[in-house]
Backbone as JSON, one array per atom type, in Angstrom:
{
  "sequence": "XXXXXXXXXXXXXXXXXXXXXXXXXXXXXXXXXXXXXXXXXXXXXXXXXXXXXXXXXXXXXX",
  "N": [[7.0, 10.38, 3.27], [4.98, 7.36, 3.38], [5.09, 4.16, 1.84], [3.79, 1.44, 0.43], [3.68, -2.0, -0.2], [1.12, -3.29, -2.61], [-0.21, -6.48, -2.85], [-2.45, -7.24, -4.25], [-2.43, -6.78, -6.49], [0.14, -5.8, -7.76], [1.64, -3.87, -7.04], [2.52, -0.35, -6.01], [1.74, 1.5, -3.85], [0.96, 5.54, -2.38], [1.32, 6.85, 0.4], [-0.84, 9.07, 1.1], [-1.44, 10.72, 3.21], [-3.48, 10.91, 6.52], [-5.97, 8.57, 5.8], [-5.61, 7.59, 3.19], [-4.76, 6.88, 0.39], [-2.53, 6.98, -2.68], [-2.03, 4.77, -5.61], [0.14, 3.0, -8.33], [-1.1, 3.3, -10.43], [-2.78, 5.3, -9.9], [-4.75, 4.74, -8.83], [-6.98, 6.14, -6.37], [-7.14, 4.97, -3.06], [-8.01, 3.38, 0.08], [-7.18, 2.83, 3.08], [-8.27, 0.33, 5.47], [-7.1, -0.7, 7.73], [-5.16, -3.2, 9.5], [-4.01, -4.11, 7.6], [-5.23, -4.16, 4.79], [-6.7, -2.33, 2.41], [-8.88, -0.46, 0.4], [-10.14, 0.21, -2.76], [-10.92, 3.04, -4.22], [-12.62, 3.23, -6.49], [-13.43, 1.26, -7.64], [-14.64, -0.56, -5.17], [-13.15, -2.61, -4.69], [-10.96, -4.57, -2.49], [-7.72, -5.02, -1.04], [-4.29, -6.47, -0.05], [-2.13, -4.84, 1.07], [0.88, -4.23, 2.45], [3.02, -2.39, 4.73], [5.9, -0.37, 3.81], [7.34, -0.32, 6.39], [7.5, -2.99, 7.72], [8.56, -4.3, 5.0], [10.16, -4.04, 4.61], [13.09, -4.27, 5.96], [13.27, -6.41, 4.92], [15.35, -5.22, 2.7], [17.59, -4.35, 3.19], [21.26, -4.49, 3.21], [23.46, -6.33, 4.03], [25.78, -7.28, 6.01]],
  "CA": [[6.65, 9.52, 2.57], [5.36, 6.15, 3.63], [5.09, 3.49, 0.8], [3.3, 0.36, 0.55], [2.64, -2.97, -1.56], [-0.2, -4.12, -2.97], [0.28, -7.33, -3.11], [-3.63, -7.6, -5.24], [-2.34, -6.32, -8.21], [1.49, -5.83, -7.88], [1.68, -2.33, -7.58], [2.86, 0.28, -4.82], [0.49, 2.49, -2.82], [1.72, 5.73, -2.02], [0.88, 7.38, 1.35], [-1.25, 10.69, 1.15], [-1.81, 11.16, 4.79], [-4.96, 10.09, 6.71], [-5.88, 6.74, 6.39], [-5.94, 7.88, 1.87], [-3.65, 6.54, -0.55], [-2.5, 5.73, -4.35], [-1.57, 3.28, -6.35], [0.92, 3.38, -9.21], [-2.02, 3.38, -11.76], [-3.57, 6.67, -10.16], [-6.5, 5.18, -8.08], [-6.91, 5.96, -4.85], [-7.05, 3.72, -1.87], [-8.37, 4.31, 1.84], [-6.61, 2.04, 4.46], [-8.67, 0.55, 6.36], [-6.6, -1.17, 8.65], [-4.89, -5.06, 9.16], [-2.88, -4.91, 5.97], [-6.1, -4.4, 3.62], [-6.99, -1.16, 1.48], [-10.01, -0.44, -0.57], [-9.86, 0.69, -3.88], [-12.51, 3.57, -3.87], [-13.54, 3.43, -7.38], [-14.07, -0.48, -7.83], [-14.87, -1.0, -4.06], [-12.06, -4.29, -4.91], [-10.06, -5.26, -1.12], [-6.19, -5.45, -1.42], [-3.86, -6.56, 1.15], [-1.37, -4.05, 1.48], [1.79, -4.05, 3.5], [3.78, -1.08, 4.6], [7.15, -0.83, 3.75], [8.49, -0.83, 7.64], [7.08, -4.31, 7.39], [8.86, -5.53, 4.64], [11.43, -2.58, 4.07], [14.31, -4.66, 6.13], [14.55, -7.31, 2.92], [15.8, -4.53, 1.51], [18.99, -3.88, 3.73], [22.36, -5.34, 2.87], [23.82, -7.43, 5.35], [27.52, -7.29, 6.35]],
  "C": [[6.58, 8.17, 2.65], [5.1, 5.26, 2.39], [4.35, 2.08, 1.27], [3.18, -0.65, -0.8], [1.95, -3.16, -1.96], [-0.18, -5.33, -3.31], [-0.94, -8.3, -4.04], [-3.24, -7.47, -6.5], [-1.27, -6.13, -8.3], [1.89, -4.5, -7.48], [2.61, -2.02, -6.54], [1.74, 1.16, -4.69], [1.48, 3.78, -1.89], [1.16, 6.71, -0.47], [0.47, 8.69, 1.24], [-1.62, 11.38, 2.37], [-3.3, 11.03, 5.43], [-4.53, 8.71, 6.69], [-5.92, 6.61, 4.23], [-4.54, 7.36, 1.59], [-3.28, 6.63, -1.75], [-1.82, 5.23, -4.81], [-0.86, 3.79, -7.31], [-0.19, 3.34, -10.55], [-3.19, 4.46, -11.17], [-4.86, 6.57, -9.34], [-6.27, 5.33, -6.55], [-7.81, 4.85, -4.06], [-7.41, 4.25, -0.98], [-8.44, 2.84, 2.42], [-7.46, 2.01, 5.6], [-8.51, -0.29, 7.48], [-6.17, -2.37, 9.06], [-4.43, -5.32, 7.76], [-3.92, -4.92, 4.8], [-6.66, -2.58, 3.76], [-8.12, -1.69, 0.63], [-9.9, 0.56, -1.77], [-11.17, 1.67, -4.45], [-12.97, 4.08, -4.97], [-14.43, 1.96, -8.0], [-14.79, -1.33, -6.81], [-13.81, -2.54, -3.78], [-11.05, -3.81, -3.18], [-9.02, -5.23, -1.96], [-5.64, -5.78, -0.2], [-2.54, -5.43, 0.42], [0.1, -4.56, 2.52], [2.8, -3.28, 3.16], [5.17, -1.31, 4.6], [8.23, -1.03, 5.48], [7.89, -2.24, 8.1], [8.56, -5.11, 6.47], [10.44, -5.0, 4.3], [13.24, -3.13, 4.69], [14.49, -5.57, 5.28], [14.95, -6.29, 2.69], [17.56, -4.61, 2.09], [19.17, -4.66, 3.45], [22.82, -5.71, 3.95], [25.17, -6.59, 5.51], [27.82, -8.24, 6.63]]
}
């Protein structure tokens, strides 16, 4: 499961497969590419980043 951080409201989105995800508030989001997702209820655009992009910042340094 891919985890994405939503910079627009500070929560996380969980990948549901395809281009759909759900944020931690239970809102359905559609990934439209380029680090942008749309809230399917409100239509608001959100800036999201996948854990592949920010995951290395959480790694322990030796």
